[in-house]
N, C-alpha and C positions, 0 to 999 in steps of 0.2 A: 243559380250556380253557386257552389261553395266558395266562401271567402275565407282567407286566413291571414293572420298577422304573426310572423314567426317569432317576433320578440315577445308578444303577448302569450303565445303558446308555450314558449320555453319558461316564461315566468310561472305559468300554471304548473308545468310538469316538474321543473327543477328548482323552483323557488327563487328565480332571479330577482324578483321584487325585493327580497330581503337584503340585497346588497346595497340598495340606494343609500347615499350619504348626503343627498341634497345638491351634489355637484356632479353626479354621474350623467353622462350623455348616453341616451339609448342606442344610437348608432352614429358613427362618424361618416362624413361624406367621403366619396360619393355613395349614394344609396339609391335603391330602387323604390318604387312605390311599395308601401308596406301593407296595403290592403287591396289586393288585386286578385282576380279569379285564378284558379289553378290553370285554366286553359290559356289565359292571356299573359301570364307572367313570363312565358317563353315564346311569345307570339312574333317577336321581331328580333333582328340582330342587335338592335340597340338595347332592348330589354334584356336579352340574354347576357350581354356584356355587363349591363348594370347589375344584374343579379350576381354575376361573378365578382364584381368589384365590392359588392356588399359583404361577400365572404371575407375579403381582406379587411374591410371596414370593421367587421366584428372582431377580428384578431387584434386590431390596433385600439380597441377599447381601453379606457383608462385602467380597468381592473385586470387587464391582460397585458399584451405586448406593447400597448401604448405607454405603460408605466409600471404598474404595481408588480407584475411578474418579475421585471428586471430589478426593481427596488428591493423586493423581498429577498431575491437571490443574493443581494449585497448585504443588507442589514442583518439577515439571519446569520451570516458568517462572522468574520473576525476583524474587518477593517474599519468599522464605524462605531461611533459613540452617539447614543441617543441624547438629544439635547432638550427636548420639550415634553417628554413623558406623555405623549398623546396617543391613546389607543386607536384613534381613527387613522393616525399616520404611522402605524406599525410599531409602536413601542412594545407591544406584546410579542411581535415577531422577533424584535431585537432581543427581548428578554428570554426568548426560547420557550414561551409558555402560552401561545394562543389557544383558545378554546374552540369548540365546534362552532360557536356562534360569533367568533371574532370577525371583524370586518374583512381582514385579509383572507381568512379561510373561506368565508361565504363568497366573497367577491371573485376570487380567482376561479373557484369551482364553477360558479354560475356563468361567468363570462366565457370560460373555456368550453363548457358544454353548449352555450349559446352559439359559439363559433363552430363547434362540431355539427350542431344541428343545422346551422346555415349552410355548411358545406354539404351535409347529407341531403338537404332539400334541393340544393342546386344539382347535385349528382343525380338524384332521382328524377328531377325535372328534365335533365338533358337526355334521358333515355328515350323520350318521345318527341323531342323538339325537332323541327324541320327548318328553323329560321337561319341557321348557320351551317356551312359545309361540314362534312364528316371530319375532316382534318382539324378544322378550327374547334369543333366540339371536343375532340380528343385532347387538344391543347388545353381547353378551358377546364375539362374534368380533371386533367392532371394538375392544374393549378389548385383546384379545390382540394385535391387529395394531399398536396403538400401542406396546405393549411391544416387539414385534419390531422395529418401525421405530427406536425409541430404541436398541435393542441394536445394530443394524447401524450406525447413525450413530456410536455410541460406538466401535465397532471401527474404523471409517474414521478417526476422529480420532487414533488412536494408531498403527495398523498400516498405513496407506496414505498415499500422497502426497496433499497437499491438492488439491481439485478445481481450484484455480487453476493448478496445474502440469499443463498439457496438456489443460485443459478436461475432466477426468475420464477421460482416455485411459489413465492408468497403472493397474497392477494394484491391485485392491481386495482383497476378501476372498471366500472361498467363500460362495456364496449358497444357503443351505439353506432350502427352503420346504416340506418335508414332514417329518413327525416320524420320528425314528429309534427303532426298537424292538428292534433287534438288531445284531449285527456284520455287516460286509460292506458298509458304506456310507461308509467313510472317505475314499475317493478322490474328490476334487472339486476342479477347478482354480479359481483365483481369477477371479472376474468383474471387469470393469473398474470403476473408481471410479464412472463415469457410470452403469453398469448397476445397481450397488448403490443409488445415489441414486434411480434410476428406481423401484426396488422400494420404497424408503422412502416416496417420494411416493405411490405407488399404495396402500400400506398406510394412509397418513394421509388420503388422499382418501376411501378407503372408510370409514375411521373417522369422518371429519367427517359423511359422509352417514348413518351408522348409529348413532352414539352418542347417548345422551339429552342434552337441553339442560342439564339439571341433575339432581341427586339430592335427595332430601328432607333428608338429613343433611349438615350442613356438613363433617363429617369425610370423607364420601364425595366431596364436591366438591373436596377437597384431595388425597385419596389414591387416587382412581380416575379414569380418563380419562372426560371428557365432551366434548361437541362443541368447546368453546373450547380444550380441551387440545390436540386435534389441530391446530387452527388455529394456536395459539401455537407448537407445535413446528415447524410448517411454516415459520414466520418464521425460526426458527433454521436449518432445513435450507437454505432458499433463500439465507440470508445466507452460509452455508458455500459454496454454489455460485456466489456472487456474481451471482445472478439477482435484482437489486435491484427490478425491476419486479414480480416475483412476491412478494417480501417485502412490498411496499407493498399489493398486492392482498389478500394474506392478513391483514395487520395491520389494514387498513381495515375488516375484518369485525368486529373486536372492540375497536377504538380509535376514539373519537369524533374529529371533525375539529378540535375545539378543547378547551382546558382548561376544567374538570377532565376529564382523559382517563379514560374508562370504557368498559366493554363494555355495549352497549345491549341485547343479547340473550344468552340463556343465563345462565351464572353471571355475576353483576354484578361483574366484575373491576375493581379500582381500586387505586391506590396508597393505602397506609395513611398517615394523617397523622403517625403516630409509627412510624418504622422499627423501633424496638426491640420493638414488639408482634408483629412478624412471626416472631421467633425465640424466642418463649416459648410455653409451654402456653396454649391448646390447639393452636397452630400451624395454625389453620384460617381465617385471614383470607382475604378475597377477593383479596388480592394473591398468595397462594400457589396457583398454578395446578395444580401437581403436586408432591407431596413424598412421600418414603418414610417411613412412620410407624415409630416405634420405641417399645417399652415395656420395662418391667422384667421381664416374663415371660421365663423362661428360653427361649432360642432365638429370641426376638422382638426381638433387637437385633443389631448387626453383629458382636459378638464381639471379644475382646481383640485389640489391635494392628490393628484395622480402623477404629475409630471416629474421627470428625473431632475431637472434643474431646481424645481421647488424643494426637493428633498435634500440634495447634495450641496447646492450653492449656499454661501452665506447670505445674509440679508443685505439689502441695499446700503444700510448704514455701515456695513462692514465690507463694502466693495463688491457685493455679489448681486444675484438676480433672484435668489430663492427665499425660503422661509427659515433657513438655518436649522433644519430638522436634524441633520446628522453630520457631525464633524468626523474627520478621519482619526482613527485610533492611533495615538502616538506610539503604541506598541505593536501596531500592525505592520503591513508590508512597507509602509513609508519609513519605518525604522531600519530597514535592511541596508547595511553599509555597502552591499554589492550593487545597489541601485544608485548609481552615481549622480552627482549634481549636474554632470554634463549630459545626462539623458534628457532628451526633449520631452519625454512624458512627465518629467518632474515639473514642467511648465504648467501642467494641469492642477498643481497643488498650490493653493493660496493660503498664506498665513494671515489671519485676522483675529483680533480680540484674543490673542494668545492660543488660538486653535488652528489646525490645518483643515482645509476644505477642498473638495473636488470641484473643479470648474470646467470639466470636460464638456458639460452642457451649458453653454453660455448665453443662449438666447433668452431674453427677458419674457415676461408674461405677454402673450399666452403660451410661451414655451414651445417654439416651433422647431427645435432641434429634432432631426430624424432619430428614431430609436434603433440602434443596431440590433439585428437578430443574429446574423452570422457574418463574419469577415474572413478574408482570405488568410490573414495571419493565424486565425484559429485552425484552419485546415492544415497549415504548415506545422503548427505545434501538435495537432492531433496526430499527424503522420510521424513527427519526431518521437512522441511518447510511445506510439505503437511500435516503432522500430526498436526502441530500447527495451520495452517490456516483452516483446516477442523473441528477441535475441539474447537478452540478458548480457549484452556487451555494450561497450562505449562505441556505438555505431557511428561511423563517419558521416553518413547522410543525416542522421539525427542531430549531430553536432552542427553540421552546416545549416540545417533548418533553424535550429535555435539561434545560431550566430546571425543569420539573416534578419530575424525579428529583432534581436538586440541591437545589432550594429546600425540598422536604419534609423534608430532613435538615439544611439550613442556610438558615434564613430570611433571613440577611444577604446571600445571593447570588441575584441574578436575572440571567439571561443575556438579552441582546437581540441583534438582528442586528448592531448596532454593536459587539458584543463581539468579533467575529471579522473578521480582515482579508480572509479569502477562504475558499473551500470547504475547502481543505486544513487550515486552522487549525481549522475547525469539526469536521472529521472526526477530527482529533487530539484535540480536547476530548471528543468522544463516546467514543473509545477509552479516554481517561483516566477518564471517568466510569464506564465499565464496569469498569475496574480497581479503582476505589474501591468501587462499589456491590456487586460480586460477589466481593470479597476473601474467600477461603475457601470459595467455592462451585463451584470446579472449572472455571471458564470461561477462565482467563487463558491457559493454553498454547494452547488452540484459537483464541483471539482473535489470537494471534500467527501461528500456522501457517496459518490460513485465508487470511491476507493475504500469506503467504510472507515475513513479517518475521523478522529474527533474534531468537533467544532470548538476551537479554543474559546476560553473566556475572554470577555472584553468589558472593561469598566466593571459595573456591578452585575452584569449578565454572566451566568454560570457557563462552564464548559459542558458540552454534551458528547458523550461517547456514542458509538453506533448502537448500543443496547439501551440507552436511556430513553425514557418517555420524552417526547419533544424533538427527537432527532428527525422524525418526519411529522407532518401535521396530522391532526385528527380530521376525520371526514366532516364535510359541511353539515351543519345541523338541518338545513333545508332538505338536503338529499336524504338524510336519515329519517326525516319526518314523512317524506313523500314516497320513499322507495322501501317497501316492506322487506325486500330481499337484501338490502344493503347492510353491511356490517362495518363497525368502526375500527379504527386502528388501535 
């Protein structure tokens, strides 16, 4: 009977082996057996669930949502200064000049497609399994499709032109929807950006219809996809597509019409009254819609030189837990006078050795802070931005949503419609709030590129306009070498 090892196969087909840096973990726990027969891998309910959890494990790999995807989304933008000039730890990403063979470019591409292949193999295997009931199988497939959707969205954000450039007509990424178990499947042309988004939406629509409303355990409601997870991610997807009417439609499913804004069905998502409670153990507040869990168990964390705290926190000698890789740019968002000292989010900024550092991720090595994927505050600000951009007015609900996010961290500030001269001023304020609220969470670069805004200069790194080389990344050298139909950016 045929044996297969999914990690080995994807290494063959997509060049995953090229990303290794000496501290990369092949898979994070929990994991299934990795060399079992096609027939037996779905032969029991325990094995089926283990296979599903391995899909999540792939997504939280250090080169993907366990660390590097989030880190690169921060340092590529304008809020950080590179301190160590280390190519392995993304100095080229910060300088806006990574090559096809750069660690970041190879690593994210390979781990994202490994995650996609893990999801595809699981979905394929579920077609013939009989170990779990039909309803449970649909739940599980929906979870895998959420992971696949997030993986494709992540690839588009780095390796493809933003949807706003040509309404999705530019080259996207290869759209692989069946699992690869052997060689001979490397050649696949790039689908258009619009076609990849179409598949992302199809996955999320299926997921919304088939995911459970909630799980019994708070930990599962944070670390596994449920119905509101799919809806929340759709607000991000449609915001990237500038389809503001659909952002509003999706957000209205889980955001009440007036403050205090909450989700009335499914998991009872709401802003936490104390923002600092979101980023400390047990990391399972109802604000955390989806997070990547980490633990001190060997293999169940992102691994050295991949973790958020390692990059953003100062060294122990300077009162931190990290390696002092990136300090905060003194000319970035921390310089904004509108971000008051009374704001609790200022508490995540530590001044040491004459520089400012982000301490949002405070757990020491092995860096067990959960990595946020999407929070309820993002859904509120997605809705606020969509309301403003779709109406071109100082929309009252948009102002209330913005004020809810600001005032929960800074009770001295309350926005009203009179706070903004026009819709453009309100839209700018919402973008600034996103910059503050999600500092260190990987959203900043995409917030600039989805609107075709320039990436400002920082330190010695140059600015990038939307037409400049480097605004998006080149395609992975391993993909170009293995896929004869692939084209570079």
